Structure formats: C-alpha cells, structure tokens
C-alpha positions as CSV (number, residue, x, y, z in Angstrom):
1,M,-27.6,-9.2,7.3
2,P,-24.0,-9.2,5.9
3,S,-25.3,-9.7,2.3
4,R,-26.9,-6.2,2.5
5,Y,-23.4,-4.7,2.7
6,C,-21.5,-6.9,0.2
7,A,-23.9,-8.5,-2.3
8,Q,-21.2,-10.3,-4.3
9,A,-18.4,-12.2,-2.7
10,D,-15.8,-10.8,-5.1
11,E,-16.6,-7.3,-3.8
12,C,-14.7,-8.1,-0.6
13,W,-11.4,-9.9,0.0
14,S,-12.5,-13.5,0.2
15,G,-10.1,-14.2,3.1
16,A,-11.6,-11.5,5.3
17,L,-14.9,-13.0,6.5
18,L,-14.8,-11.1,9.8
19,E,-13.8,-7.6,10.8
20,C,-12.8,-6.6,14.3
21,V,-13.0,-3.0,15.5
22,V,-10.9,-2.6,18.7
23,N,-11.6,0.5,20.7
24,V,-8.6,1.4,22.9
25,S,-8.6,4.0,25.7
26,E,-5.6,6.0,24.4
27,G,-5.8,8.9,22.0
28,R,-2.9,11.2,22.9
29,R,0.4,9.4,23.0
30,S,1.3,8.7,19.4
31,D,4.1,6.3,20.3
32,V,1.8,4.1,22.3
33,I,-0.9,4.1,19.6
34,A,1.8,3.2,17.0
35,R,3.0,0.2,19.1
36,V,-0.5,-1.0,19.7
37,G,-1.4,-0.7,16.0
38,A,1.8,-2.4,15.0
39,A,0.9,-5.4,17.1
40,A,-1.9,-6.2,14.5
41,G,0.6,-6.6,11.7
42,P,-0.9,-6.8,8.2
43,S,-4.4,-7.2,9.7
44,L,-4.5,-3.5,10.6
45,L,-6.7,-1.6,8.1
46,D,-7.2,1.7,9.8
47,V,-6.4,3.7,13.0
48,H,-8.5,6.7,14.1
49,S,-7.4,8.6,17.2
50,D,-9.1,11.4,19.1
51,R,-7.2,13.3,21.8
52,H,-10.4,14.7,23.4
53,H,-12.2,11.4,23.5
54,H,-8.8,9.9,24.5
55,R,-9.6,6.9,22.3
56,S,-8.3,5.1,19.3
57,V,-10.4,2.9,17.0
58,L,-8.4,0.2,15.2
59,T,-10.1,-1.6,12.4
60,L,-8.7,-5.1,11.7
61,G,-9.5,-7.5,8.9
62,G,-8.1,-10.4,7.0
63,A,-7.6,-14.1,7.6
64,E,-5.8,-13.7,10.9
65,V,-8.2,-11.2,12.4
66,E,-8.6,-13.1,15.7
67,D,-4.9,-13.4,16.3
68,A,-4.5,-9.7,15.5
69,A,-7.2,-8.8,18.0
70,R,-5.4,-10.8,20.7
71,A,-2.1,-9.2,19.9
72,V,-3.5,-5.7,20.0
73,T,-5.3,-6.3,23.3
74,A,-2.2,-7.8,25.0
75,C,-0.1,-4.9,23.8
76,A,-2.6,-2.3,25.0
77,V,-3.1,-4.0,28.4
78,G,0.7,-3.9,28.9
79,E,1.1,-0.2,27.7
80,I,-1.9,1.6,29.2
81,D,-3.2,2.3,32.7
82,I,-7.0,3.1,32.8
83,T,-6.7,4.7,36.2
84,H,-5.0,7.7,34.5
85,H,-7.7,8.1,31.8
86,D,-9.7,11.4,31.6
87,G,-11.3,11.4,28.1
88,A,-14.8,12.5,27.1
89,H,-15.9,9.1,25.8
90,P,-17.5,6.6,28.2
91,R,-15.2,3.6,28.9
92,M,-14.9,0.4,31.0
93,G,-11.3,-0.4,30.4
94,V,-8.1,0.0,28.4
95,V,-9.4,-2.2,25.7
96,D,-12.9,-0.9,26.0
97,V,-14.8,-2.7,23.2
98,V,-13.9,-5.6,20.9
99,P,-16.7,-6.3,18.4
100,F,-16.5,-9.0,15.7
101,V,-18.4,-8.2,12.5
102,P,-19.4,-10.5,9.6
103,L,-18.7,-8.7,6.4
104,H,-20.2,-11.0,3.7
105,A,-21.4,-14.6,3.0
106,P,-20.6,-17.2,4.1
107,A,-19.8,-15.4,7.4
108,D,-22.8,-14.6,9.6
109,V,-23.6,-13.6,13.1
110,A,-23.0,-17.1,14.4
111,D,-19.4,-16.9,13.2
112,A,-19.0,-13.5,14.9
113,V,-20.4,-15.0,18.1
114,A,-18.0,-17.9,18.0
115,A,-15.0,-15.5,17.5
116,R,-16.3,-13.3,20.3
117,D,-16.6,-16.3,22.7
118,R,-13.1,-17.5,21.8
119,F,-11.6,-14.1,22.3
120,A,-13.3,-13.5,25.7
121,A,-12.2,-17.0,27.0
122,W,-8.6,-16.2,26.0
123,A,-8.6,-12.6,27.5
124,G,-10.3,-13.8,30.7
125,T,-7.7,-16.6,31.2
126,E,-4.5,-15.3,29.7
127,L,-4.8,-11.6,30.7
128,E,-7.1,-12.0,33.7
129,L,-9.3,-9.4,32.0
130,P,-13.0,-9.4,32.9
131,C,-15.1,-9.7,29.8
132,F,-18.8,-8.9,29.3
133,L,-20.4,-10.3,26.2
134,Y,-22.9,-8.5,24.0
135,G,-24.6,-9.2,20.7
136,P,-27.8,-11.2,20.1
137,E,-28.3,-11.6,23.8
138,R,-28.0,-8.0,25.0
139,S,-26.8,-4.6,23.7
140,L,-23.6,-2.8,24.5
141,P,-25.5,0.0,26.3
142,D,-27.0,-2.8,28.5
143,V,-23.5,-4.0,29.4
144,R,-22.3,-0.5,30.2
145,R,-25.3,0.1,32.5
146,E,-25.1,-3.2,34.3
147,A,-21.4,-4.1,34.5
148,F,-20.2,-5.1,38.0
149,Q,-23.6,-4.2,39.3
150,R,-26.5,-6.2,38.1
151,R,-24.3,-8.2,35.8
152,Q,-21.0,-10.1,36.5
153,P,-18.4,-10.7,33.9
154,D,-19.1,-13.6,31.5
155,R,-15.5,-14.6,31.4
156,G,-12.5,-13.8,33.5
157,P,-12.2,-12.6,37.2
158,P,-15.2,-11.1,39.0
159,T,-13.5,-7.7,39.7
160,P,-11.9,-5.2,37.4
161,H,-8.3,-5.6,36.3
162,P,-6.2,-3.1,38.4
163,T,-4.9,-1.2,35.4
164,A,-6.9,-2.5,32.5
165,G,-10.5,-2.4,33.9
166,A,-12.8,-4.6,31.9
167,T,-13.7,-5.3,28.2
168,A,-17.0,-5.6,26.3
169,V,-16.6,-8.2,23.7
170,G,-19.3,-8.3,21.0
171,A,-20.8,-9.7,17.9
172,R,-22.7,-7.3,15.7
173,G,-23.5,-6.2,12.2
174,P,-21.6,-3.4,10.4
175,L,-22.1,0.1,11.9
176,V,-20.8,3.5,11.2
177,A,-19.3,5.7,14.0
178,Y,-20.0,9.3,13.1
179,N,-19.5,12.6,14.9
180,L,-21.1,15.9,14.2
181,W,-19.4,19.0,15.6
182,L,-21.7,22.0,16.2
183,V,-20.8,25.7,15.7
184,P,-22.6,26.8,18.9
185,P,-20.6,25.5,22.0
186,D,-24.0,24.5,23.5
187,L,-23.8,21.1,25.4
188,A,-27.5,21.2,26.2
189,L,-28.3,21.6,22.5
190,A,-26.0,18.7,21.6
191,R,-27.7,16.5,24.3
192,S,-31.2,17.5,23.0
193,L,-30.2,16.7,19.4
194,A,-28.7,13.3,20.5
195,A,-32.0,12.4,22.3
196,E,-34.0,13.2,19.2
197,L,-31.8,11.1,17.0
198,R,-31.9,8.0,19.2
199,S,-33.8,5.1,17.6
200,P,-33.3,1.4,17.0
201,A,-31.0,2.4,14.1
202,V,-29.1,5.2,15.9
203,R,-27.3,5.5,19.3
204,A,-26.2,9.1,20.1
205,L,-24.7,11.1,22.9
206,G,-24.2,14.9,23.3
207,L,-20.7,15.5,24.5
208,E,-18.5,18.5,25.4
209,V,-15.3,17.9,23.4
210,G,-12.4,20.3,23.7
211,G,-14.6,23.3,24.4
212,H,-17.0,22.3,21.5
213,A,-20.3,20.6,21.5
214,Q,-20.5,17.3,19.6
215,V,-23.2,14.9,18.7
216,S,-21.5,11.5,18.8
217,C,-23.4,8.7,17.0
218,N,-23.2,5.0,16.2
219,L,-25.4,4.2,13.2
220,I,-26.5,0.7,14.0
221,D,-28.3,0.2,10.7
222,P,-26.5,2.6,8.3
223,L,-28.4,1.4,5.3
224,D,-31.6,2.5,7.0
225,V,-30.3,5.7,8.7
226,G,-27.0,6.7,7.2
227,P,-24.6,9.6,7.6
228,A,-26.6,12.0,5.3
229,A,-29.8,11.5,7.2
230,V,-28.2,12.1,10.6
231,Y,-26.3,15.2,9.3
232,D,-29.5,16.7,7.9
233,A,-31.5,16.0,11.0
234,V,-28.9,17.8,13.1
235,A,-28.5,20.7,10.6
236,R,-32.2,21.5,10.7
237,R,-31.8,22.6,14.3
238,A,-28.2,23.7,14.6
239,E,-25.3,24.9,12.4
240,V,-22.9,22.0,11.8
241,D,-19.2,23.0,11.9
242,R,-18.0,19.7,10.4
243,A,-18.7,16.0,10.2
244,E,-16.3,13.2,11.2
245,L,-16.3,9.6,10.1
246,V,-14.6,7.4,12.8
247,G,-12.9,4.5,11.2
248,L,-14.2,2.9,8.0
249,V,-17.6,2.7,6.3
250,P,-19.1,-0.2,4.2
251,A,-19.1,0.6,0.5
252,A,-22.8,0.0,0.3
253,V,-23.4,2.8,2.7
254,L,-21.3,5.2,0.6
255,A,-23.2,4.1,-2.5
256,D,-26.4,5.5,-0.9
257,V,-25.0,9.0,-0.6
258,P,-24.7,11.3,-3.7
259,V,-21.1,11.9,-4.6
260,H,-21.4,15.7,-4.4
261,R,-22.1,15.3,-0.7
262,W,-19.1,13.1,0.2
263,G,-16.8,16.0,1.1
264,E,-19.4,17.7,3.3
265,L,-20.1,14.3,5.1
266,D,-16.4,13.4,5.5
267,L,-16.8,10.3,3.2
268,H,-14.4,9.0,0.6
269,R,-14.1,5.8,-1.4
270,E,-10.6,5.1,0.0
271,R,-12.2,5.0,3.5
272,T,-14.4,2.0,2.8
273,I,-13.8,-1.4,4.4
274,E,-13.6,-2.9,0.9
275,A,-11.0,-0.5,-0.4
276,R,-8.7,-1.1,2.6
277,L,-9.1,-4.9,2.3
278,E,-8.2,-4.7,-1.3
279,Q,-5.1,-2.5,-0.5
280,A,-4.1,-5.1,2.2
281,R,-4.4,-7.9,-0.4
282,I,-2.3,-6.1,-2.9
283,G,0.2,-5.1,-0.3
C-alpha cells in the first residue's frame, strides 16, 4: 500500500517512515492550539483548525514522530476539557483520533500497528486515558459506534477520563480529509449527498457548519476516489461554494489532478506531505 503513494524512497524524507495525524478537540482558542502544536517540536508539519468543527488536525512526521505524538497528547489532555466542547464534528475525547500512517517502504502497516500499540499502552498507563484500537481489526466508525457499549477500551481504564474522554488510536493507509461547502444552506441535501458518496473508498457526513451546509469526507483510498471525483459528484447535484483540504495530501494524489483544477479543489504542491517533510529536513 505505501508504495502506491511514494514509489521511490528518495521522494520522501528517508527518516520519516511514519506519519501521525492527531485530531484534537479544540479549534477556537489560538493560544491553546499553539501550545499543543509547539509540544511536537520539529515533528510538526501542519496544523489545520476549524472553529465550527471545534477541531484541530496536527500532522506529524519525522524520525521522532512517536515521541511527538505523546508530547502533543499529554499537552492537550492538560489544556482541554471535553465536557465544555460543542463543535459540529463527532468526537470521543480531547485527543479524539491518533492514527499512525506508513508513508513509504520499508515502513508498512505492521510498523504502524506496532506504533499504535505502543502509543495506546503509554496513554492508557501514563495518562489514564481509555484507548480504543482500530486498523486491520476494525474501522474507526466501528469504534465510534461501539465504544463503552459493545466494546470496552483496549488499553487504559474502563471508563472515560473525566476531562479528556477517550481516544481512538489507529493504524491506516494515507487518506485525504476533504470538505465541500454548499451554496444552498440545506442540511438535508448535504446529508443526501454524503449518503450517495459513501463507499469502501469514501466516508462522508452531511453537517450544519456555522449556518452553512457541508459535505465532510474522508477519502480512504484517494488514488481510487480522489478530491476531483468527489467534488464533481457533489457539483452535479448542488452548487459548491468552495472546497477545503484538511491537513496535507500525498503528492501522488495531487499528481492525478490536472494542474488547472488545483485552485478550485484547494490543492497546492506546498500542501503535500512530501513538500513539508522536505521543508522540515532543510530547516
């Protein structure tokens, strides 16, 4: 799987075998977001915050990615109280999702699973944070549906942390988080479009976001169904106000899109994982 995204080892920073994309349930207080991001040190490649989702997505990479993920998580748990959260995005906890992602050979899913398991064992013990595992065994939507009901935490205490809730810790391939904002403020339409988009390659929700309708997507296999395909499918039924890339995109996904459409689709070469890894190496 990783070789589909980075065919040659020298296309990526050789020290960055794994990426970690930490989703934190805070998107409004810039000072808190800055402190949480700073905890990652030089491993921080990107921060994307949304005040309506009340969420920040921190992309981490480099040789110290596991240590950076732990530092970010510890800082966020100390800074944020999930009981005061009211964002549009579904969430289980302060540090809602921590997926580890293999970027290129020789890293593979087994390496991501091992990093996932080490992180969950640490968070469960050191932070007393319940952790639910996802990846080859089960999907993230399965975890969200079953947590604390049909499924107990895989690591950590059996009940939610009083201020930090719980965390889903995963191992997965590269995905693209992608939002489409509609011109008509029609939540029913956004939900209908999201339902039509859902497939093994696309997860989608229709959300009301700040008085607007949004189709919020995770492109699970973006080389099969990428940003352009999702945009065009929605545009056939509704006028799209704008597209929004959340975080970074693999360069191979960008290469599949004609350059003249990059602006319309909110894509840019500088927002690829590979470009940020190269900047981090130079820096």
